[in-house]
Backbone bond lengths (Angstrom), bond angles and torsions (degrees), N, CA, C in turn:
res aa  C-N    CA-C-N  psi(-1)  N-CA   C-N-CA  omega(-1)  CA-C   N-CA-C  phi
1 M - - - 1.459 - - 1.527 108.59 -
2 A 1.297 114.48 140.59 1.464 119.98 -177.46 1.523 110.78 -72.63
3 R 1.328 114.83 156.18 1.466 120.55 176.25 1.526 108.65 -87.69
4 F 1.326 115.63 142.39 1.461 120.95 -179.32 1.518 108.79 -123.60
5 A 1.312 115.22 141.80 1.458 119.91 179.62 1.526 111.56 -72.82
6 T 1.323 116.10 -32.10 1.465 119.74 -177.27 1.524 110.71 -137.04
7 D 1.319 114.91 161.35 1.459 120.48 174.77 1.528 110.64 -62.56
8 K 1.345 116.23 -35.29 1.460 119.66 179.55 1.528 111.19 -62.70
9 E 1.316 116.22 -41.48 1.467 119.27 178.61 1.533 110.45 -63.06
10 Q 1.311 115.99 -41.27 1.464 118.86 178.58 1.525 110.42 -66.00
11 A 1.327 116.92 -40.10 1.463 120.35 178.48 1.527 110.50 -61.17
12 H 1.325 117.11 -43.88 1.467 121.01 178.15 1.526 110.86 -60.18
13 E 1.319 117.24 -44.13 1.462 121.39 179.40 1.523 110.97 -61.91
14 L 1.307 116.31 -44.35 1.469 120.13 -179.87 1.523 111.03 -65.47
15 I 1.318 117.43 -41.73 1.460 121.14 178.46 1.522 110.64 -62.66
16 D 1.334 116.67 -39.88 1.467 120.32 178.54 1.525 112.27 -60.88
17 R 1.319 117.37 -24.66 1.457 121.12 -177.92 1.527 113.20 -90.00
18 L 1.322 117.75 -7.26 1.463 121.36 -177.55 1.521 112.37 -80.21
19 A 1.325 114.74 154.65 1.464 121.23 171.91 1.529 108.21 -72.04
20 P 1.346 118.16 154.83 1.473 120.47 -178.62 1.531 113.72 -53.45
21 S 1.320 118.33 -39.65 1.468 119.60 179.98 1.529 111.27 -66.90
22 Q 1.326 116.22 -32.57 1.462 119.80 177.58 1.524 110.67 -71.45
23 V 1.326 116.73 -36.74 1.468 120.63 177.61 1.525 109.60 -61.62
24 S 1.330 116.12 -42.45 1.456 120.52 179.03 1.529 111.08 -58.81
25 A 1.316 116.58 -42.31 1.465 120.30 178.84 1.519 111.09 -65.01
26 I 1.327 116.72 -41.33 1.464 120.82 179.66 1.523 110.75 -65.56
27 V 1.328 116.88 -39.87 1.468 120.59 177.78 1.526 109.77 -59.30
28 S 1.329 117.19 -42.45 1.465 120.45 178.73 1.523 111.10 -61.51
29 V 1.316 116.19 -42.30 1.471 120.41 179.22 1.529 110.33 -64.07
30 L 1.320 116.37 -45.42 1.465 119.91 -179.84 1.528 111.52 -63.32
31 Q 1.329 116.72 -41.36 1.468 119.40 178.34 1.523 110.23 -61.77
32 A 1.328 117.03 -42.69 1.463 120.31 179.29 1.523 110.73 -64.03
33 M 1.327 116.89 -37.62 1.465 120.18 179.92 1.528 111.56 -67.02
34 L 1.330 116.42 -32.14 1.463 120.46 -176.67 1.523 113.57 -90.72
35 D 1.343 117.43 -13.30 1.460 121.94 -178.45 1.527 108.53 -89.70
36 P 1.330 118.42 113.54 1.466 119.82 -176.13 1.523 113.04 -63.23
37 V 1.326 118.15 -31.54 1.466 120.25 179.10 1.526 109.75 -69.61
38 A 1.347 116.13 -46.27 1.463 119.35 178.52 1.519 110.79 -60.36
39 K 1.325 116.42 -40.00 1.461 120.41 179.34 1.524 110.54 -64.84
40 A 1.324 116.49 -42.09 1.465 120.24 179.21 1.523 111.19 -63.37
41 I 1.319 116.54 -40.94 1.465 120.36 178.89 1.528 110.14 -65.84
42 A 1.325 115.86 -43.79 1.460 120.09 -177.98 1.521 112.61 -65.02
43 T 1.318 116.87 -30.19 1.464 120.26 -176.79 1.529 113.02 -103.70
44 A 1.320 117.11 3.78 1.465 120.54 -179.10 1.523 110.25 -68.45
45 P 1.319 116.60 145.08 1.467 118.72 177.59 1.528 110.37 -67.70
46 V 1.307 115.81 153.67 1.458 121.61 179.29 1.527 108.69 -68.41
47 D 1.321 115.86 135.51 1.463 120.39 176.83 1.524 107.49 -82.59
48 D 1.311 116.40 99.28 1.457 119.86 -177.00 1.530 112.35 -107.49
49 E 1.334 115.47 14.36 1.458 119.26 177.37 1.521 109.15 -75.81
50 A 1.314 115.43 146.08 1.458 120.71 178.01 1.530 109.84 -65.18
51 E 1.308 115.34 143.27 1.463 120.65 178.65 1.532 108.53 -71.19
52 T 1.325 116.09 134.90 1.461 120.29 -179.78 1.521 110.06 -85.38
53 A 1.315 115.88 165.37 1.456 121.22 177.21 1.529 110.12 -61.57
54 N 1.335 117.45 -39.13 1.469 120.85 178.50 1.523 111.51 -62.79
55 E 1.344 116.74 -40.55 1.465 120.35 178.49 1.524 110.72 -65.79
56 R 1.340 117.21 -42.75 1.470 120.37 178.05 1.528 110.86 -61.48
57 D 1.341 116.39 -41.91 1.462 120.74 178.94 1.528 110.99 -63.72
58 A 1.339 116.78 -41.62 1.467 121.29 -179.86 1.528 110.65 -64.01
59 V 1.321 117.24 -41.58 1.469 120.66 178.58 1.522 109.99 -65.35
60 A 1.326 117.28 -43.33 1.471 120.74 179.23 1.528 110.43 -61.67
61 L 1.330 116.90 -42.79 1.467 121.08 178.50 1.526 110.89 -63.43
62 S 1.318 116.65 -40.37 1.461 121.27 178.52 1.524 110.76 -63.70
63 K 1.322 117.05 -45.52 1.472 120.80 179.62 1.526 110.37 -62.48
64 Q 1.324 116.22 -41.45 1.455 120.80 178.79 1.527 110.51 -62.05
65 S 1.317 116.95 -42.19 1.463 121.43 179.54 1.522 110.91 -63.16
66 F 1.340 117.49 -42.70 1.464 120.31 178.86 1.518 111.55 -65.34
67 Q 1.334 117.73 -34.50 1.461 120.66 177.57 1.521 110.93 -69.49
68 Q 1.323 117.11 -37.94 1.454 121.62 -179.31 1.520 112.85 -75.90
69 H 1.330 116.88 -24.27 1.465 121.72 -176.87 1.523 110.77 -130.28
70 P 1.336 117.42 63.50 1.471 117.46 -179.35 1.531 110.33 -63.85
71 G 1.312 115.30 139.41 1.460 119.91 178.44 1.512 114.38 86.71
72 H 1.326 117.26 -4.09 1.468 119.53 177.07 1.526 109.92 -66.91
73 T 1.291 115.51 141.58 1.462 119.42 174.10 1.524 108.81 -84.75
74 T 1.302 116.29 165.67 1.457 120.89 177.02 1.526 110.03 -58.38
75 E 1.332 116.37 -40.86 1.468 120.29 -179.77 1.525 111.05 -62.54
76 Q 1.353 116.87 -40.35 1.466 119.71 178.99 1.527 110.98 -65.86
77 L 1.326 116.60 -41.90 1.461 119.85 178.75 1.520 111.31 -64.61
78 M 1.324 116.80 -40.44 1.463 119.81 177.90 1.523 110.69 -62.70
79 A 1.320 116.09 -41.92 1.469 120.13 178.28 1.522 110.49 -62.77
80 D 1.350 117.05 -41.46 1.467 120.89 178.16 1.524 111.38 -60.55
81 L 1.343 115.72 -31.40 1.460 120.48 -179.72 1.529 112.65 -90.48
82 G 1.328 116.10 0.67 1.454 120.52 178.85 1.514 113.81 77.61
83 I 1.329 116.37 24.70 1.465 120.85 -179.92 1.517 108.19 -103.75
84 D 1.325 116.60 127.86 1.458 121.59 178.64 1.518 109.17 -83.20
85 S 1.335 117.38 114.92 1.467 120.95 -176.73 1.522 111.63 -63.65
86 K 1.326 118.49 -27.68 1.468 120.72 177.79 1.523 110.62 -66.22
87 D 1.330 116.86 -36.82 1.458 120.19 176.93 1.515 110.95 -64.26
88 Q 1.313 116.90 -36.68 1.472 121.67 -178.28 1.514 111.08 -70.70
89 T 1.329 118.39 -42.04 1.458 119.92 -176.94 1.521 111.41 -70.83
90 S 1.318 117.28 -29.66 1.464 118.51 179.42 1.520 111.46 -73.89
91 K 1.338 117.74 -20.20 1.457 121.27 179.52 1.517 111.51 -84.27
92 A 1.312 117.17 -17.72 1.467 120.43 -175.93 1.496 112.10 -73.30
């Protein structure tokens, strides 16, 4: 095996030797490593708290809404509920 001055050089060499499908998988891993949201989700603690009655009711209401409005987008559902999607995105 050749000597490499840096880990990056070795990574490039190894990637060059991969099959295209393997490169695609590595790209996905690298993107996840560089995406702070993906990293936060991947390292978040497991939610092991019991579901509350309010949460169960909210999920049931959501499922009912999706059944009554198949094909609705999130924006359409928010509008139906009187929620301005622009207000939500600015808070994120």
